[in-house]
C-alpha positions, 0 to 999 in steps of 0.5 A, a space after each residue: 530542516 535544521 534551519 527552520 526548526 533552530 532557535 535564534 540564540 544569539 537573539 535570545 541571549 544577546 543583552 544578557 551579561 554574563 562576563 568572557 564566558 558567555 561572550 565566548 559563548 556567543 562567538 562559539 554561536 556565531 560558528 554553529 550558525 555560520 557552519 550551520 546555514 553551509 550544510 556543515 552538520 559535523 561541524 555545528 554540533 561540534 559547536 553546539 557541544 561546546 556551547 551546552 558545557 558553558 550552559 547546560 542549564 538552556 534548553 533551546 542549546 541542547 534543540 540545537 544539538 539535536 537538530 544538527 544530530 539528526 541532521 548529520 545521522 546521529 539519531 541516537 545523539 540526538 536523541 539524547 540531546 532532545 531528552 535533555 532539552 525536555 527534561 528542562 523545559 517540556 513545553 517546547 515544540 521542538 524537542 518534543 517533536 523531533 524527540 518523537 521524530 527520532 524515536 521513529 527513525 529508530 523502531 522506538 514507534 511506542 516510545 514516539 507516539 506520545 511525545 507526538 501527539 504532544 506535539 500535534 497539541 501543541 501546532 495545528 497547523 505543521 503537519 511533521 508531527 500528524 506525519 510522522 505519528 501516521 507513520 508510528 501507528 503504520 508501524 505499530 499496526 494500527 492502520 486506522 489511526 495511521 490513515 487518521 493521521 495521515 488525512 489529518 496532513 494532507 488538509 494541512 498540506 494538500 500539496 504533502 507528497 510523502 504523506 500521500 505516499 504513506 497513506 496508499 501504504 497505509 490502505 494496502 496495509 488494511 487490506 493485507 491485515 483484513 485479507 488475513 482475517 478473511 482467510 482466518 475466519 471465512 476462507 471459504 464463504 462467497 465473500 472470499 471466494 469474490 475477492 480471490 476471483 477479483 485478485 485472478 482477474 487483476 493477474 490475468 488468470 481468467 479461467 480459475 476466476 471464472 470458476 470461483 465467480 460460478 461458486 460464488 453466483 451457486 451461493 445464497 449469500 452473496 455480494 452485490 452485482 456479481 452477475 456483473 462482476 461475472 460480465 466484465 471478466 467475460 468482456 476481457 475473455 472476449 466472451 461478449 455474448 455471455 457478458 451480456 445475457 449477464 448485465 440484462 440478467 443482473 439488470 432484471 433481478 437487481 435493477 439496483 445494480 448501476 454497473 450493469 448499466 455500466 456494463 451494457 455501455 461498455 458492450 455497445 463500445 465494444 459492438 461499434 455502437 457509441 450512441 447507444 454507449 452514450 444513451 446508457 452511460 446518461 441513465 447511469 449519470 442521472 442515476 448517480 453522477 459520481 458513479 461513473 467517475 468512481 468505477 470508470 476502470 470497469 467501465 475502460 478495464 482491457 479496452 485498447 487507448 485509442 479505443 478509449 480516447 475515442 469513445 470520450 472524443 465521441 461523447 465530448 461532441 455530443 450534446 447532453 455528453 459532455 459532463 461525462 465525458 469531461 469527467 471521464 478523462 479527468 480522471 483517466 489523467 489521474 485527478 480521481 477525488 478521494 472517497 469522501 473523509 465525513 466522519 459518518 456523522 450527520 444532521 440528516 435523520 436516519 431512514 431506513 425504509 427512505 434508504 431502501 427505496 433509493 437503494 431500489 431506483 440505483 440512487 446510491 448517493 441518495 441512500 447514503 444520505 438516509 443512513 449515514 447518521 446509523 454508522 456508530 448506533 445502526 442495525 446490522 440491516 443499515 450497516 449492510 446497506 450502508 456498505 452498499 451503498 457508499 460504495 456504488 456511490 464513490 465514498 470509499 471512506 464511509 465504507 471503509 469505516 462501515 465495513 469494520 463496524 460491519 465485521 464486528 458482527 459475528 455472522 456478518 463478520 465476512 461481507 463487513 471485512 469484504 466491503 472494507 477490504 474493496 474500499 480501502 483497495 480503491 483509497 490506496 489506488 487513489 492515494 498513491 495516484 494523488 502522488 503520482 500527481 505530485 512527483 509526475 514522470 519522476 524517477 523516485 514516482 516510477 520506483 515507488 509504483 513499482 515495487 508496489 505492483 511488484 508486491 501485488 504481483 502485477 509483474 508486467 506493471 512493474 517492469 513498466 515502470 521500473 523501466 521508466 524510473 531507469 529511462 530517468 536515472 540510468 544507474 538507479 540500482 533500486 530500479 535495476 533491482 526491482 527490475 530484476 525480481 520483476 523479470 524473475 516473478 515474470 519468469 522471464 529468467 534471462 532479462 532478469 540475469 541481464 539486469 542483475 549483471 548490470 546491477 552488480 557491476 555497479 554495486 557488487 554487494 548488494 545483496 538483495 541483488 545477489 540473492 535475485 541472482 542466485 534465485 535467477 541461476 536456480 531458474 536455469 538449474 545452474 545449481 552451483 553458479 548460483 552459490 556464491 550469490 545465495 551465500 552473499 545473501 545469507 547477509 540480508 535482512 531477517 526477513 529475507 534469510 530463511 528464501 535464501 536459506 531455502 535457494 541454498 537447500 535447492 542448490 546444495 540438493 541439486 549438487 549432491 551435498 546432502 547434509 547440507 543441503 538439509 540444514 539449509 533446507 530446514 533453516 528455509 522452511 518458514 518460506 515454504 508456501 506450497 510445501 513444495 520444500 518439506 516434499 524435497 525435504 522429505 526425498 533428502 532424509 529418504 535418501 539418508 535413511 531416516 524415515 522417521 523425519 522424511 514421513 513427518 516431512 510428507 505431514 508437513 507438506 500435506 498440512 500445508 497444502 491444505 491450508 494452502 487451498 483453503 486461503 481463498 483471500 490474496 493478501 499483499 505480501 511483504 516484499 523480499 526486495 523492498 520495504 514500503 513504509 520508508 519515507 519516498 
């Protein structure tokens, strides 16, 4: 990076006659550039420090010094050098850009933003300012601004894999943020329950999801096409007759729900009727070709790969179905295009009546065209219809923006959050798929995807990704740590211990792996054996500490160390998600004769359990073993 941005100071200073001192400067600069070319940034830093002592008034010298300090990891030193360059000449691009970059690296995102905005205005071609600005906004929790900057980065450089990954993480953060808002505002709404049911389906918790879908369908105000959502669950449960009834009932009551046609096509495939499945897909295609590509995941959910390949091959050989086969194969290869990034402006006049007519005909794309102009100025009715049509037409960026506007209307807040959250989840999937395309089958790609799956409690998928990473890089301790954590989450305790031992053999002092090993040993009731690992874990990053204290408290309690157990459990209460720690603390207080403290702990336990029952949305939890905001 430094070779790209450093100033050619030998040329800059050439021709100036300043005597022996300047001759010495030219020699120092030649040595600096030689060291820089050899990636010897420490030596180059020393040379540039000598240079700025001779000419303190040359901002390019300070900028080059800052770049060498940046490359050698001395970010605080680089910040001082860039600030000096900026003081002398505020119009230079490099000091503004890298001062912003190093402020982000040192956790000073607010200070970074104005510098990066200035750098972006100076150079609208370089993707680095917008990429770094996107990361800064993400760290500040300004996810929509972050997404805009990262989309700008991708527009400038579509092959920027780091931008695709960062964009995917930003959308996941938006999902989490909106899920928390939904939980706080309306945890018992049908929209919250529908989202929770979808999350349960992804975790293979079908019975719980089934109960929730029944509650949603009994509600007067519910998300569109819920019978079809239940139908796809029933396919996964192998209840084909129930699914077929639901899809037919959906089509009869809500002919606009094209997804019911998709469900009937899936039923036909399952029943060995590919001709009927093709006919139904052709109806979907005639309504909205984009629908098939944007919702192919629903069509093929749970289907064996062999069966999918056979059906796609059948389609490719049928006259009139070749385009459908090509589109499905395209999405299977991870080439699904991102949702339309149009900001909602349109030259077409707003026409709610025309939009409603198109919606009833199942033509979601046409519905969007009639409503797009109403994104910023439309009525609540316009926004609600635009959210639905844009989602089912695959225009997820527009859905996200519309949902955000809709969520500002108190009585429609749940509906707005529902559509925005679903759209952002799709956008995250698409962004991360693009990242995987740009870094196919790399250890880093599999590691990062494993982290994402693990955070979302999709442990089998996470295990698969980590194993792929280890096939490529057998000694990767990050992949081993991730795999051990995924095994632990999947209740595969023996495997978790085995892989953690393998990792600790290479890095015995790794704090997170020690914590995982301690937790796995506790799961096997090997409490005394867990303590040395957990004591190491007490030096972990702050967000992990409550979890480590809680684990150590459990170990001490099992070993009869009551006083130590109470201390550690108290320090770990921030990690109590189900009230279990408060209950254990209450028992320890009772045993110690402190009944008031025991009663208080029980009351706190009940409050947590009540809040848990109300929490109807699963959010993406902050991982205790990786930081997905780190640049890939």
